[in-house]
N, C-alpha and C positions, 0 to 999 in steps of 0.2 A: 504494500500500500504506500503510495507517494505521500511525502510529508512536506508541507509548506509552512512558511511563516504567516503569509497573508493570502487568502483567496477572496476574490471579488466576484459576486454573482451579478451579472449585468454589465454590458459594455457600452452604455451610453456615456454622455459627457461627465457624469459623476463617476461611473465605474471605471472607465479606461483611464481617466486622470488619476483616480485613487491608485490604480494598479501601477501606473508609471511612477508616481511619487513613492509608492512603497518600494519598488525595485531600486529607485535612486537612493533610498534610505538604507539599502543593503539587505532588504528582506527577500527571501526566496518567494516569488509571487506567481500566482496563476489567476486567470480570469475565465469565467464561465459564461458562455453565450448560447442561447437556444434558437437564434434566428434561423428560419427554415432555409434561407439562402446562404447560411454560414458566413454572414458578413458581420463585422463589428461596427459599432457606432450608435446602436440603440435607436429609439424613436426619433430623437432629435435629428440625427444625421440621415436616417433612412426614410422616415415618414413625417418629419416635422420641420424643424428650423431650417435645415439646409435646402431641401427640395421646395418648400414654400417660398423661401427667399429667392430661389431661382425663378419661380413663377412670377414673383413680384418684379424682378429685374426685367423680365420679358415685358410685363405690363408697363413699367416705367419707360422702357425704350420705345415701345409701341406708341405710348402717349406723346413722347417727344417727336417721333417721326411723323405723327399725324399733325403736328404743329410746326413742321419743318420750315414753312414759309416765313414764320415769325422770326426765324433765325437766319434768314437770307438764303435758304436752300430751296431749290425748285421743289414743288409739292411732291411728296412721296406717297404712292398708293400703298399704304401699309395695312396689313391685317395679320392676325395671329394664325399660324399653322400649328394645330394642336399636336400633330405627329412630330414636327420638327422641334417644337417646344419640349415635348416629352423626351426626345433624344438629347437635347441640351441639358435638361434637368437630370436625366440618367447619367450623363457624362460627369456632371458636377458631383453627384452622389457617389459614383464609383471612385472618382479621384480621392474624395475625402475618406471613404471607407478603406481604400487601399492605403491611405496615409496612416490610419489608425493601426492597420495590420502591420505596417512597417515599424511603427513605434513600439509595438509589442516585441517584434523581433530585435529591434535595436536595444531595448532594455531587458532582453532575455526573460521575457514573461511568457510562461506557458499558456497557450490558449486551449481550453477544454470545451469543445463544442457539444452542446446538449443541454438538457434541463437539469439545473442544480437544485438540490434539496438538502436541508439539514437532516441528518439521520441520527445524530447523537452529539454529545459534547465533543467539540473540536473535530467533528467528522461530517463530511457531506458526501452525497452521491451525485454522479453525473450520468444521466440516461441519454445516450446518443440517438440519432434518427432511426437506427435499426433496432432499438430497444436494449442495447447492451448497456449494462450498469457497471460503472467503475466507482470505487470508493476511495476517497482521499482524506488525509488528516491535515489539519491546519491549526496553528496557534490562534489566529485571528480570522474572522470572517466579516466582510463588508457586504451588506445587502444593498444592491442598487438596481432593483428590478423595475423601477419606473412606473409609468401609468398607461392607461388605455382610454379610449373614448368612452364617455359616460352616456348611457342610454336611459330613457325612462319608459316604463311600461305603457304609458298612455299613447306613445307614438310607435306605431308598428313599422319597424325598420325592415325594408326589403333589400337594402344595399344596392338598389338600382335606380330608383326614383326618390325614395326616402333614405337618405344617406348620412354617413358621418364623414369626418375630415379625411380618414384613411381611404374611404371609397372615392371621394372627390379628387384626392391628390393624384391618384394614378389612373383616373378616367381620362380617356382621350376625347371625350365628348364635351363640347361647349354647351352648357345648358341654355335653352332659349329663354327661360325665365327661372332664375334661381332665387328661392326664398331662403333666407338664412335666419335660423332661430338661435339667438344668442349673439349679443354685440360686444363680447369681450375681445381679447386680442385675436383669437383664432377666427371667430366669426367676422370681425371687421376686416381682417386681412383677406380672407377669401371673397368677401363681398367686394372689396376694392379691386382685387385681381380680375374677377369675372366681369365687373362693370366695365373695366377698360378693355377687356377682351371682346366686348360687344354684347354681353348678355344683359337682359333686363334683370335688375336686382332689387329685391325687397329685403330690408334688414329689420328684424323684429327683436325687441328687447323688452323683457317684462318690467325691469326697473325703469325709473322715470327718465333715464338718459342713457345713451350709448357710452361705451367705455366707462362703466360706473365706478371703477377704482381710481380713475384719474380725477384731477381737479375739475370742478364743474365748468369753469371757463374753457378748459381744453375740450371737454366733451361737446360743449355748445359749438365751438369752432369747427370740430370735425363733422358734426351733424350738418352744419351749414354748408360745408364744402361738399359732403356727399350728395346733399340735395341739389346743389348747384351743378354737380357732375351728372345728375339724372337719376340718382338712386332714390328709391322710396324708403324713408326711414320712419319706422313706427316704434317709438319709445312708449313706455307705460302701457304696453300691449301684451295681453295674455293669449297664448295659443290654447284653444279649446279642443280642437281635434284635427287630425290629418288623415286622409284616406287616399290611397292610390286608386285611380280609375283609368284603366288602360295606360296611356302614355302621359297622363296628367296626375297631378296631386291636388286634391281639393282640401283647402285649409279653412278652418273657421277660427277667428280671433275676436277678442273683445278689446276694443281700442281704448285710448286714454279717456275718452268721453263716456265710456261704459256701453257703447253700442257694438253690436256684433257686425263683423265684416266677413265677407267671403272672398277668398283669393284662390285663383286657379293658376297653378304653376307647372313647369315641366319637372322641377326638382325641388326637394326640400332638404336643406343641409341642417342637421341637428348639431349645433356647436355650443352645447350647454355646459361644457367642462369635461374634466377627465376624472378617472378614479385610480387609486393606487392599486398596483398589481402585487398582491401579497398572497394570493391563493396558491396552494400546492408548492410552497417553498420550504415546508417542514417546520413551520412555527409551532405546530402542535407537539413537536419533540422538544420544545423549550418552555421556559417560564414567561415568554413574551406574549402579552395579550394586546390585541389591537384596541384602539380607543373607539369611541362611539361612531366616529366617521370613517373607520377603517384604516387609520394611520398607525404606524409603528411608533410607540412612545420612545423617545430618546432624551438623554440629558444634553447639556449645552456642548458636549464634546462628541455628540452623535452616537453615544454608547447606549445600548439597550440594557434591560434588566439582566441579560446574560452578558457578563463582563467581556466575554470573548467575541461577542457579536455587535457590530455597528450597523447602522442604517442611515442612508443618505438619499437625497433627491426627492422624487415625487412620492415616495412611500412614507415620508415623514411630513408633519404638519408645519412646513415652512414654505416660502414662495416657490411655486412650481416653475422654475426657470433654470435653463441649462447652466448659466453661469453660477447660480447658487449651488447646484448639485456639484459642480467642479470644486468650488471652494469647500463644500462640506466633505468631499472626498479627501482633499488635502488635510483638512482639520482632523478627520478621523485617523488618518495615517500618522500625523504628527503626534496625536494623543497616544495611540497604541505603541509608538516608538519611544515614548517617555520624554517628548520634547517640551511639554508644558505649554501648549499654544494658547492664545487668547481666543475666546468665543467670538463668533461672528456677530456683527451688528446688522440684524435684519431690517432695521429701520433706515439703513443706508444702501439698500439694494436698488439698483436702477431697473426700471420697467421700460420695455420697448415694444412698440406696436408698429409694424412696417407697412401700414396702409398708406394711402395717398390722400391727404398729407400725413407724413410720419408723426408719431407721438412718442415722447420719452419723458420720463420723470424720475426724480429721486427725492426722498425726504417727505416732508409734511405737506399735505394739501391745505388750502385755505380753510376748507370746511373742518378738517381735523384740528387746525389751530384754534378755531372758534369753539369747537366742542371741548377742547382741553383747557380753555380759558387762557391761552397764550396771547400775550400782547405782541402784535406783529405789524410789520409794514410790508406792502407789496410794491413791486416795480414791474411794469410790463413794457416791452418794446416790440413793435411789429416788424416782421421781415420786409414789409412793403417799403420801409425806409432804409433798407440795406442794399447797397449797390450790387453785391454779388448775387443776391436773390433775384434782382431784376435781370442780371445777365443770364441767369439760369432760366428765367421765365417762370419762377416759382416763388411768388411773393406772398402767398397765404401764410397765416399763422403768426406766432409771436413766441417770445421767451418771457416767462413770468417767474420772478424771484419772490420768495417769502423769507423775510428776515426778522429776527427778534428785535423788538423796539428798544430794549434797554442796552443790550450788549452788541447789537447789530450782527449777530451770528447768522449765517445762512442756514435756514431751516428747510427750505424746499426749492427745487428747481423744476419747472414744468415747461416743456417745449412742444409746440405743434408747428410743423413746417418742414422745409427742406433739410434733409440730413439730420433730423432731430436725434436719431439713434446714434449718430456719431458725436454730435455736440454734447450729449448728456454726460460724457466722461469728465468734462471739465467740472460740471456741477457735482458729480459723484466725488471727485477728488477734493473739491472745496469743502463738502460736508464731512468727508472722512478726516480732513485736516482741521476741522472746526474753524474754517476760515470766516472772517467777517466781511461785511460789504466793503469796508475800507481797503482790505487786501485785494478784493476783486477789482475795485476801482483802480488800484495801483498796478494791476496786471495789464501789460500792453498786448492788445489783440491786433494781429497783422491785418493790413488792408490791401486789397478788398477780399474779405472772407465773410462767410456766414457767422463765424464766431464773434464778429464785432457786435452782434446783437446781444451777446452775453454782457459785454462791457457796457453797452447802452442800457440794458435792463438794470445794471447796477446803478447807473446815473439816475434812472427813473425812480429807484428807491429813495434817492435824496431829493427828488422833486425837480431835478435839473437835467433833463435829457439834452443831448447835444443836437441830434439830427431830426428831431421833430419839435 
């Protein structure tokens, strides 16, 4: 029976990063993956972050090509070719999956293909595709089994017309009319993609605004932009029923005014969230008990009640983000290595939504500041007053800063507009370093760049903007 110092079950951005870090710390390491195509990378790389962002890149390029005359280029007759887009997307996924495989080899990490299960203390089994079972011993185990699309019984999924994000991601069909249920990051991104691909799109959100975890001003700006682009946005709307009839989906909703509406679409995308994948991993062989929402309870070092078992990523009750899972994997390895690491600050995690316009945020929203009784000042600066945004032809949106009134510390950064998901890193670093608005004011932002809006937003906090 093989003996390891660290075994990781799951090769997503939490699992493979944890495995690499463990090997770099000198541990004999193995990673277990059950993907039917024997690829590493997990949901993020194979069915989530990477392929969806490839689709968004196609949508961005298509949008720019359709407006080519405004950039001095003879009009281009551009349209999406779903087969060619699929080939581009597959190429990107394969390149990244091969990259993860290479990193395993480089760091001398054993890859065990199959379904991993805990079978006893410091022991797991791996069942391969042919049903062969191998048992291995390990001093430490890191569970990184990720999440899957969440379904609800009231919606009869057929995975052809009533679909989840996995179904839509690898479909080569462009929906004639796509109804998206759920206006979080996943729903908003797919709605944005297919709107620009040429589908009619209706976006439904039960809460009173889309992107409900974001600052209310950001949600309002995105909804305004979506509507301007031709999307139907129904916030404060409850889905009553959905039924497939032939090649159509008949949907009943109750709108924000309390009236019933009927919608006939070609496809319904159910994007109401994800669920942790914890079934059949052998937790019944341990003292680990899931909480009421199905998460694995851990301490601030990602350690479970079984001291030799750690859990990271989407199976724990922390933000379901790839970059969070990666940091948790590093934290778990540092702890089991005896390095005495610091706990993660989950209130400093950046959120990114890659719709058009892009959305990114870190720290406290204005609504949260009010609820907590924090005395604060806001500063807002629009991209319409930024030269680089005009050059790009993307002047929608703004940067909004929230700062403490007494000490002027930066509490929150909220961006909607071009390259928001890149610009947020400055705000994340500022909050991590506990920077003040004065320090942001003293930072020189190069011209002409989109990042100038950050400096201008800092001036807005003082009440003295320069360019508006």
